[in-house]
C-alpha positions in Angstrom: 177.5 114.8 51.2 179.0 111.8 50.2 180.2 109.1 52.9 180.2 105.3 53.0 176.5 105.2 53.5 175.5 107.1 50.5 177.9 104.5 48.4 175.8 101.2 50.1 172.4 102.9 49.4 173.3 104.1 46.2 171.2 101.5 44.2 168.1 102.9 45.4 168.5 106.5 43.6 167.6 107.1 40.0 170.6 107.9 37.8 169.9 111.7 37.7 168.9 111.6 41.6 171.4 113.6 44.0 171.5 113.2 47.6 171.0 116.6 49.4 171.1 115.1 53.2 171.4 111.9 54.8 171.8 110.3 58.0 173.1 106.9 58.9 171.0 104.4 61.0 171.4 104.0 64.8 171.0 100.3 64.9 170.7 100.6 68.8 167.6 102.8 68.8 164.0 101.7 68.9 160.9 103.9 68.6 157.2 102.9 69.4 155.3 104.1 66.3 152.0 104.8 67.2 153.0 106.3 70.4 150.6 106.1 73.3 148.0 104.1 72.0 150.4 101.3 71.1 151.8 101.4 74.6 148.6 101.2 76.2 147.2 98.0 73.9 150.6 96.3 74.4 150.1 96.6 78.1 146.6 95.7 78.3 146.8 92.8 76.3 150.3 91.6 77.7 149.1 92.2 81.1 145.6 90.9 81.0 147.0 87.8 79.6 149.9 87.3 82.1 147.3 87.9 84.6 145.0 85.2 83.2 148.0 82.9 83.1 148.9 83.5 86.7 145.3 83.0 88.3 144.7 80.3 85.7 142.3 77.5 87.5 144.2 74.8 85.4 141.4 74.4 82.6 142.7 74.6 79.3 140.1 77.5 78.3 141.9 79.5 81.0 145.4 78.5 79.4 144.4 79.2 75.8 143.0 82.4 76.7 145.5 84.0 78.6 148.0 82.6 76.0 146.1 84.5 73.3 146.3 87.7 75.1 149.9 87.4 76.0 150.5 86.7 71.7 148.2 89.6 71.0 150.3 91.7 73.2 153.4 90.6 71.5 152.4 91.1 67.8 151.4 94.6 68.9 154.9 95.1 70.0 156.6 93.8 66.9 154.4 95.8 65.2 154.9 98.9 66.7 158.5 99.0 67.4 160.9 100.0 64.7 164.4 100.8 64.4 166.2 103.8 62.9 166.4 103.9 59.3 168.9 105.5 57.0 167.1 108.5 55.6 167.6 110.5 52.4 166.6 113.7 51.1 167.5 113.6 47.5 166.3 116.3 44.9 163.2 113.9 44.0 162.0 112.4 47.0 162.4 111.5 50.9 163.5 107.9 51.1 163.6 105.5 54.2 165.5 102.5 54.0 164.8 100.2 57.0 166.3 96.9 57.5 163.2 95.4 55.7 161.7 98.0 54.0 161.8 100.9 51.5 159.6 103.9 51.9 159.6 106.8 49.7 157.7 110.1 49.6 158.0 112.3 46.6 157.5 116.1 47.2 154.4 116.6 45.1 152.7 114.1 47.1 153.4 115.8 50.8 150.4 117.4 52.2 152.6 118.6 55.7 156.0 118.6 57.1 156.7 119.6 60.8 159.1 119.0 63.2 158.6 117.4 67.0 161.0 118.5 69.3 162.1 115.8 71.7 161.7 116.7 75.6 165.4 116.0 76.2 168.3 117.1 74.2 168.6 118.7 70.9 167.2 116.1 68.9 163.6 116.2 66.7 161.7 114.3 64.7 160.6 115.4 61.0 156.9 114.0 60.5 155.6 114.3 57.2 152.2 113.4 55.7 151.4 111.8 52.4 148.2 112.4 50.3 146.8 110.1 48.0 143.6 110.7 46.2 141.6 107.8 46.5 138.7 107.1 43.6 136.4 105.2 45.6 135.3 106.7 48.9 132.3 107.6 50.9 132.2 111.1 49.7 129.6 112.4 47.1 132.2 112.7 44.5 133.6 109.4 44.7 137.2 110.6 45.7 138.8 110.9 49.1 142.1 111.8 50.3 143.9 109.3 52.5 146.9 110.5 54.5 149.8 108.4 55.2 152.5 109.3 57.8 156.1 109.2 57.9 159.0 110.3 60.3 162.3 110.8 60.3 163.3 110.0 63.9 166.5 111.6 66.0 167.7 114.2 64.1 170.1 116.8 65.4 169.4 119.1 62.7 165.7 118.7 62.4 164.8 122.1 61.2 167.4 122.3 58.5 166.0 119.0 57.0 162.4 120.4 57.3 163.6 123.6 55.6 165.5 121.6 52.8 162.1 119.6 52.2 160.2 122.5 52.1 162.6 124.2 49.6 162.4 120.6 47.4 158.6 121.0 47.7 158.4 124.2 46.5 160.5 123.6 43.2 158.5 124.5 40.0 158.6 120.9 38.9 157.0 119.5 42.0 154.3 122.1 41.4 154.2 120.8 37.6 154.0 117.3 38.6 151.3 117.6 41.2 149.0 119.7 38.6 149.8 116.8 36.3 148.5 114.3 38.4 145.4 116.5 39.7 144.6 116.5 36.0 145.0 112.9 35.7 142.7 112.1 38.4 139.9 114.1 37.3 
C-alpha cells in the first residue's frame, strides 16, 4: 500500500520492515483520551475555578485559588486531548506517529486487541494493550505485569485492521520472541 504518507514516514521503519496497512492522520479530529473521567475532571476543576473567580470577594486568596483551579482544568484538557495520528501496521509492529510522539507496539508484547464500534457511522477504534513484566512489584514473586493502552482512532476498516494485527501476532517469530523474552525475564 504505497502512498505519499508511507514515503514521508518511511524513516521510522527498519530496513527489512514492510507496511501492511496505514492510515493518514485527519488533523481536524480530536479525541479525549481517558473518556468520561477526563471530561469530568476538566469540567469539575474548570467549573469550580470559574465559579470561584466570578464570586470572588476581591481578596488575593480567592483570585489565586480560582485561577489555580482553572489552570488545573486546562492542564487536564491539554493532557487529555489527542490529535489523530498516522497509523502503521507492519510485519513487525504497530506504529502510532503523532505530531510530537512516536509510539510502537511490538506483536510479542500485545496482551489484548479489540474493536470498539462508534455509535454513529461505520467508524471504529482498535484498542490494544501492551503487557510489561516489571521485576519489582508488590507481589510475592517480586514481579508484576503493567498494561499500557494504545488506540487507533476512527478507522473505517477497524475489523480488518484487528484481524491483520492478530494474524501478525500469531506468526511463529512473534511466539519465538515472546518465549525468548519470557526466558530472559525469569
